[in-house]
N, C-alpha and C positions, 0 to 999 in steps of 0.2 A: 720682659718675659710674660708679665700678666696681660699686656696688650696683645702679644702674639697668641697667648692661650685663648683669650676671648675672641680674637679674630678667627682662630681655628674652629672654635665652637660655632661662631656665627656662620662660617662657611658651610660647616656640616649641617646645621639646621636649615640653611637655605637649600642645600642639595636635597635633604630629606623632604622638605616641603614641595620642591619642584617635582621630585620623583613621585610623591604621593598624589600630587595633582595630575601628573601624567597617567598614572595607573587608574585614577578615578575617571579620567576622561576616556581611557580605553574601555573601562568597565561600562561606562554610560553608553559608549558607541556600540559595544557588544550587546548589551541588554536591549538596546533599542533597534537592533538589526531587524530589518523586515525583508520579506520575500515578495518581490513584485513581478519577476519574470520566471516562468516555470517551463522546463523542457520535459515533455512526456514521451517516453520511448515505447512504442508498441501501439499499433492502430486498431487493436481488437476492441471487444466490448468494454473491458476494464479501462484501457487507455483512452478511448473516446469518452467514456463516462467521467473519468478524472479530468480530462481536458475541458469538458462542458462545465462542470461545477467550478473549476478553477477560473474559467473565463467569466462566468456569470457572477462571480464574487469579486471581480475587480482586478484579476491578474492577467498579464499578458502571457500567452501560452504558445509554445511551438510543439506541434505534434509530429513525431518522427516515426517513419516506418520505411523499410527497404522497398516496399511495393507501392508505387504511386497510385495504382488502382485501389488498394486498400485505404489509402489516405483519402481519396475522393469519396469512397463509400462512407468512411468515418465522418467526414464533414457533412454529408447528406444526413447521416443518422443523427448527428448532433443538432443540425438545424431542425429536423423533424421533432426531436425531443424538446428543443427550446420553444418551438411553436406551441407545444402542449403546455409547457410551463407558463408561457406568456398568456395563453388563453385563461388559465387558472388564476394567474396573478392579476391580470388587467381586465378580464371579462370583456365588456363591450367597448372598452377604451382602445380603439384600433390604433390611434396615434402612439399611445404609450406602449402598446404591444410591439408595434413596428420599430420604435426607437430602441426598446430593450433587445429585440432580436438583432437589429443592425449593429448596435454597440457591442454585443457579446460576440457575434460572429467576426467583427472587425478585430477583436482581440486575439483571434486564433490564426496562426500561420502554420503551414505544413512544410516538411522537408524530408528528404530521403537519406541525408547524410548527417548523423548525429554529431560527428566530430566538427562539422562546419558551423554548428549553431551554439555549442556549449560555451563559447567564449563570451557570450552576451547574457548568460542566464544566472540566476541565483540558486536554482534548485533543479536537480535532475530526478525524475521519478521513472524508474524502469518498470515496465509492465509487459515483458516479453515471455516467451516460453519458459516453463519451469524446468530448466536444464542448467545445471551449475556450470558446465563447460562453456555454454553459449553466453551466459551472464559474465563469466570471467573474461571472455574474449572482448565483450562490449566494454566492460569497465576498465580493462587494461588500456584500451584505446582512448577512452574518454579521460582517464586520469592523466594521460600525457598531453592532452589538449586543453583541458578545462583549467581556468585560473584557480589558484589555491583557495579562494574564498567560496567556491561553488560547493554546495552540499550535495552529496549523492544519497539516493535512497532506492530501495527496492520495494515493490508491492507484492513480493512473494507471499504465498500463503502457507508454504510448507518447508522451504529451505532456510538454513541458518544465515542470518544477516552477517554474522562474524565470518562464516565461510565465504560468502559472496564478496565481502570487503577485503578479504585477505590478499588479493592481488593488487590492491591500490596503496598509495602512500598517504591516504587521508582517512585513516581509520577513526580519527576523532571527529570527522565530518561525514560519517557514513552511518545512516540509521535505516529503520524500516518504517514505511507508511503503508499499512495494510488496510485498504479500502474494501468495502463489501458490495457485491453486485445485486441489483443495479445501483451504481454510485449516485446518480441523482436522487434516488429514493431512500437508500439505506443511510441512517444518520451516524452510524458508528465509524470511528477511525482508531485503529490500534497504532500507537506510536511505539516502535520497538527500539530499545536501547541496548547496545553492546557494552561490554566492560570498558571499552576504550572511547566511547562516544562522549564528547565534551558536554558540560552543562549548558554552554552557550548554544550548541547545535540542538540539543534536546529542547531547550526553550523556544528556539526559532521554529522547530518542527511542530511543536504543540500550538504555538501561536498561529502558524499557517493553517493547521487543521481547524482551529476555532474560527478563523476568518472565512474558511470555506463553509462554515455553518455546521460542522460536524461536532458530535459529542466525542471528545478525545479521552481515550484511556491509555495509560502508560504501562508498558510491559517489558520485562527482561527478555533477552534473546533465548527463548526456549522453544522446542518443537511445537509448532502450531500456535504459539503465542497464547492468548487467553481462549478465544472462541473455539478455534479448531482443535486445540489441545483437549478441550472438554467434549467437543462435538463429535469428532471422528472416532475416538475410542468408544463413545456411546453408540454410534451407528454399528461399529464392528461387534460390540457385545450384544446388540439386538439381533444381529445375524446369527451369532453363536447360540443365542437362546433358542432360535428357531431350529438350528442344526441339532440341538440337544433334545428337541421335541417338547419344549416347555409350552410353546404357544404358536399360533399362526402369525404371519406378518400382519394380517388385518387386525387380529386381536391385540397384538402388541401396540399397533398404532392407535387403536381405540383406547387402550389402557392409558397411554401417555397423553392423549388429548384430553380425556375426561378425568383422569386421575391426577395428572401433573400440570394440567392447564397449558400444555404445549399447543401451538396453533396447527401443527401437523406432526404425525408420528415419525419415528426414525426411518421406516421403510419408504414412506412417501417422500421424506426429505432426501434420502439417499438417491432415489430416482430423480428428484428435481435437480440435485447437485450434479449428478452424473456418476454412475457406478465406476467408470474408468477414472474419474477424478479422485474418488474415495480410495480406490485401489492404488493409484499413483502415490497419493500422500502416505498411505500405510506402508507401501514398499520402501519409500525413502526413509521413513522413520525406523522401520524394521531393519533395514540394511545398516543404519548407523547405530541403532540401539537394539541388537538382537535379543538381549536379555530381558527387555521390558515386555511383560506379558500383554499389556494393553495394546501393544503395537503388532501383535500376531495377526496374520491375515486369514480371514475365514475362507474355507474352500469354496463355499457357495458364491462368494463375491468373485473369486477368480474364474469360476465356471461361467457365470453369467457374462462377464466381460469377454471371455474367450469366445462365447457364442454371439457376441455383438449385441447383447441385450444390455444397453447402457442406461436405460431409464427413459425419461420423458423424451429426450432428444432423438432416441432411436425408435420410439413407439412401444417399447417393452423393457421392463426391468423386473422388479419384484411384482409390479402390476402391469397390466396392458393399458395403453392409451390410444 
């Protein structure tokens, strides 16, 4: 009986040690997981900027857009931007510049069908139109075609990551990567975590951002994340101040530049961002959280957008350009 008892204990100990080693090996594999291939969906300014920086920091990148013409323009834009980077980085070293440009561009491929390329990727970054229905349609399709290990992310600046991820079966592998425009210049990256995002995925996304040379900040899934949550209500309140007759746009901008050390005032910034973009963000937040006073939409903002005065890009907003 004693021998049988000792044998049982020995078997149990061996099983426990084996299980512990297995779990430790899994943890080591998870913690050391790296992202080497990225699929960026959306060939606009943000998508091409993300593609460029990912490629020049050692990643293989596939840029996807439905329009082949947009993809060709994106590649040309990336090449021109890289040429400027190379000139700054290598100076008169023509050979070094040429090698850098060639190696980076060779890391970029293009495709018009996202579903056909996600099988070979580690990470999907969506940078398409800010429309929840369109994003849902995209991620439903990708979720059915991408292997389980593929991480999904959105570059949305105003929509809820939780809402976007709701149509997928990989909510623990779905986070936010909010880059800032222009991506090759702006150093910040907001990594957005939902309540269901796994620690492993969060670590992988932060590591990816750091490898891209970004300063990474971590944020919960809240409207606007960190920057836009503070910035957009600030712009709206500046407009309301003018509506109340407190000051002129010019004086508000001067006050914030010289009194708060801001590089530009809220009205100049709103014009630069695009008044239609500011309105779109506020409309989405107000629709979802109508009771939040900060998300109320100023009448002046709606009026200017209705008149086509969108800021710098249209030649007139709060200022004329």
